[in-house]
FIBA-688958 format. One record per residue (C-alpha): residue number from 1; chain; x, y, z. Coordinates in nm, 4 decimals, decimal comma. Layout:
BEGIN
<r NUM "A" <X Y Z>>;
...
END
This chain:
BEGIN
<r 1 "A" <1,7181 0,2245 -4,5014>>;
<r 2 "A" <1,7422 0,2396 -4,1240>>;
<r 3 "A" <1,9273 -0,0259 -3,9318>>;
<r 4 "A" <1,8278 -0,0876 -3,5719>>;
<r 5 "A" <1,9794 -0,3124 -3,3147>>;
<r 6 "A" <1,9553 -0,4012 -2,9487>>;
<r 7 "A" <2,2406 -0,4714 -2,7153>>;
<r 8 "A" <2,2711 -0,8416 -2,6394>>;
<r 9 "A" <2,4052 -0,7763 -2,2929>>;
<r 10 "A" <2,0964 -0,6088 -2,1508>>;
<r 11 "A" <1,8073 -0,7933 -2,3125>>;
<r 12 "A" <1,6350 -1,1024 -2,1791>>;
<r 13 "A" <1,8727 -1,1508 -1,8911>>;
<r 14 "A" <1,7166 -1,2494 -1,5603>>;
<r 15 "A" <1,7268 -0,9686 -1,3089>>;
<r 16 "A" <1,7204 -1,1001 -0,9578>>;
<r 17 "A" <1,5526 -0,9159 -0,6725>>;
<r 18 "A" <1,4836 -0,6057 -0,8787>>;
<r 19 "A" <1,1087 -0,6237 -0,8330>>;
<r 20 "A" <1,0181 -0,8032 -0,5162>>;
<r 21 "A" <0,6424 -0,8238 -0,4729>>;
<r 22 "A" <0,5156 -0,6759 -0,1491>>;
<r 23 "A" <0,2676 -0,8525 0,0674>>;
<r 24 "A" <-0,0852 -0,7167 0,0994>>;
<r 25 "A" <-0,0174 -0,6201 0,4603>>;
<r 26 "A" <0,2815 -0,4049 0,3651>>;
<r 27 "A" <0,0914 -0,2414 0,0816>>;
<r 28 "A" <-0,2103 -0,1651 0,2997>>;
<r 29 "A" <0,0131 -0,0194 0,5706>>;
<r 30 "A" <0,1907 0,2034 0,3194>>;
<r 31 "A" <-0,1375 0,3237 0,1715>>;
<r 32 "A" <-0,2771 0,4005 0,5157>>;
<r 33 "A" <0,0371 0,5899 0,6145>>;
<r 34 "A" <0,0304 0,7920 0,2929>>;
<r 35 "A" <-0,3372 0,8777 0,3374>>;
<r 36 "A" <-0,2826 0,9815 0,6991>>;
<r 37 "A" <-0,0072 1,2176 0,5850>>;
<r 38 "A" <-0,2212 1,3933 0,3234>>;
<r 39 "A" <-0,5656 1,3694 0,4886>>;
<r 40 "A" <-0,5493 1,7148 0,6472>>;
<r 41 "A" <-0,4444 1,8799 0,3232>>;
<r 42 "A" <-0,7224 1,7075 0,1311>>;
<r 43 "A" <-0,9797 1,8159 0,3890>>;
<r 44 "A" <-0,8666 2,1793 0,3687>>;
<r 45 "A" <-0,8718 2,1716 -0,0098>>;
<r 46 "A" <-1,2264 2,0347 -0,0195>>;
<r 47 "A" <-1,3547 2,2897 0,2316>>;
<r 48 "A" <-1,1638 2,5991 0,1236>>;
<r 49 "A" <-1,0767 2,5925 -0,2467>>;
<r 50 "A" <-0,8854 2,8923 -0,3719>>;
<r 51 "A" <-1,0675 3,1435 -0,5921>>;
<r 52 "A" <-0,8313 3,0633 -0,8782>>;
<r 53 "A" <-0,9216 2,6942 -0,8531>>;
<r 54 "A" <-1,2918 2,7759 -0,8780>>;
<r 55 "A" <-1,2304 3,0020 -1,1779>>;
<r 56 "A" <-1,0368 2,7284 -1,3571>>;
<r 57 "A" <-1,3124 2,4748 -1,2959>>;
<r 58 "A" <-1,5794 2,7142 -1,4222>>;
<r 59 "A" <-1,3756 2,8076 -1,7289>>;
<r 60 "A" <-1,3193 2,4405 -1,8096>>;
<r 61 "A" <-1,6889 2,3589 -1,7709>>;
<r 62 "A" <-1,7851 2,6412 -2,0095>>;
<r 63 "A" <-1,5529 2,5151 -2,2841>>;
<r 64 "A" <-1,7596 2,2037 -2,3439>>;
END
């Protein structure tokens, strides 16, 4: 027989300010900033995929 237990000190206690919801404006600004940072890399990847990437895609498509 296995006995399990949970610590009483860490369960069901209110945690204040741990997860503060962000406003839509802050979230949109963060998403836009993130996209601006990776946009150039995404564009290069779409236009100039590496040969190995193409081979992996073709190999995967042939498996099915």
